[in-house]
C-alpha positions in Angstrom: 19.6 -41.4 -11.7 18.8 -41.6 -8.0 15.9 -40.4 -6.3 17.9 -37.5 -4.5 19.5 -36.4 -7.7 16.2 -36.2 -9.6 14.7 -34.3 -6.4 17.7 -31.9 -6.5 17.1 -31.3 -10.4 13.5 -30.7 -10.0 14.2 -28.1 -7.2 16.9 -26.4 -9.5 14.4 -26.3 -12.2 11.6 -24.4 -10.0 13.9 -22.0 -8.1 14.1 -19.5 -10.7 10.7 -19.3 -11.2 9.8 -18.9 -7.4 12.6 -16.2 -7.1 11.2 -14.2 -10.1 7.6 -14.6 -9.1 6.1 -11.1 -8.9 5.7 -9.5 -5.5 1.8 -8.7 -5.1 1.2 -5.4 -3.2 -0.3 -5.8 0.3 -3.9 -4.8 0.7 -3.3 -3.2 4.1 -1.4 -0.3 5.5 -0.6 -0.7 9.1 -3.4 -3.1 9.5 -5.7 -1.0 7.9 -7.9 -2.6 5.0 -10.4 -1.1 2.6 -13.0 -3.6 3.7 -12.8 -2.4 7.3 -15.8 -0.4 8.8 -15.4 3.1 9.8 -15.5 1.7 13.5 -12.8 -1.0 12.9 -10.6 1.7 11.2 -11.0 4.1 14.0 -10.1 1.3 16.6 -7.1 0.3 14.8 -6.0 3.9 14.4 -6.5 4.7 18.2 -4.1 1.4 18.8 -1.2 2.9 16.7 -1.8 6.8 17.0 -3.9 9.8 17.6 -6.7 11.7 15.8 -5.5 15.1 14.6 -8.5 16.5 12.6 -11.3 16.4 10.2 -10.3 17.7 6.8 -14.0 17.5 5.7 -16.9 15.4 6.9 -15.6 12.2 5.4 -11.8 12.7 5.7 -9.6 12.5 8.6 -5.8 13.0 9.6 -4.2 10.8 12.4 -0.5 10.8 13.5 0.9 7.3 14.0 3.7 5.8 16.1 5.7 3.8 13.3 9.2 3.9 12.0 8.4 4.7 8.7 5.1 6.8 8.8 4.2 10.0 10.5 0.7 10.4 9.5 -2.3 8.4 8.1 -5.1 10.1 6.0 -8.3 8.2 5.6 -11.5 8.9 3.5 -15.0 7.5 3.9 -17.8 7.0 1.3 -21.2 8.6 2.1 -22.2 5.0 3.5 -19.1 5.0 5.9 -17.0 2.6 3.9 -13.3 3.2 3.7 -12.6 4.8 0.3 -8.8 5.5 0.8 -6.0 5.3 3.3 -2.6 7.1 2.7 0.4 6.9 4.9 2.8 9.8 4.8 6.6 8.9 5.2 8.4 10.3 8.1 11.1 12.7 7.2 13.2 12.7 10.4 16.7 11.3 10.8 15.3 8.2 12.5 13.0 7.5 9.7 13.0 4.1 8.2 12.5 4.5 4.5 10.4 2.3 2.4 11.6 1.6 -1.0 9.2 1.3 -3.8 10.2 -2.2 -4.7 9.2 -3.3 -1.1 5.5 -2.4 -2.1 5.4 -4.6 -5.2 7.3 -5.7 -8.2 8.2 -2.6 -10.1 8.2 -4.5 -13.5 4.5 -5.1 -13.0 3.7 -1.4 -11.8 2.2 1.3 -13.9 4.6 4.0 -13.9 3.1 7.5 -14.1 5.9 9.6 -12.6 8.9 11.5 -14.3 12.2 10.9 -13.0 13.7 13.8 -15.0 11.6 16.2 -12.6 12.1 13.8 -9.5 8.4 12.5 -9.5 8.1 8.8 -8.8 4.8 7.2 -9.1 4.2 3.3 -9.3 0.7 1.9 -9.3 -0.6 -1.6 -9.2 -4.2 -2.6 -9.7 -5.6 -5.5 -7.7 -9.0 -7.0 -8.4 -11.7 -7.6 -6.0 -11.0 -10.8 -4.1 -12.0 -12.6 -0.8 -14.2 -9.8 0.6 -11.6 -7.1 -0.6 -12.8 -4.4 -3.2 -11.1 -3.8 -6.3 -8.1 -1.7 -5.2 -5.5 0.9 -6.6 -2.2 0.7 -4.8 0.0 3.9 -5.3 3.6 4.6 -4.2 4.8 8.3 -4.8 7.7 10.0 -4.0 10.4 12.7 -4.8 13.3 10.1 -4.5 14.5 7.4 -6.6 14.5 4.5 -4.1 12.1 5.4 -1.1 8.6 6.6 -1.3 6.8 9.7 0.3 3.4 8.4 0.3 1.7 4.8 0.3 -2.0 4.8 -0.7 -4.9 2.1 -1.1 -7.8 3.4 -3.2 -11.0 1.6 -3.6 -12.1 1.3 -7.3 -15.1 0.2 -8.8 -18.3 0.9 -7.0 -17.1 3.8 -5.3 -14.7 5.0 -7.6 -16.7 8.2 -8.7 -16.6 9.7 -5.2 -14.4 12.7 -4.5 -10.9 12.1 -3.2 
């Protein structure tokens, strides 16, 4: 067997594994990560949107200029660490929908919704790594393909704080 044939065989053996590798959910939404400080989060949101209002002392609503999302909701811990970020999908005619499958591999997601009543809920748990906290990734919606909300929630040391 020639070297090129052997290389080709090796490539064919490993292609199915790489194509079937589980897509790992991202640890950011529109450039906002749970590891960011309050100042960093606000700086990023000012680049892509506009402050709307405080929902409470530690929760805010922002509008964003994005083809898929209209609003971002953020919540902070008592010590101003980002506790969660949620993006709300646009519902206008020009909106670019985001399929649940684009967030992560649906086969590895924990599903908590009920398609019979048009509630779709996919969740992925990401362990803490590289300075990022333990994270719960949540994709929710009323449609079978595209999500309505996409959230990252801090787990672990700040999990007991109110949403």
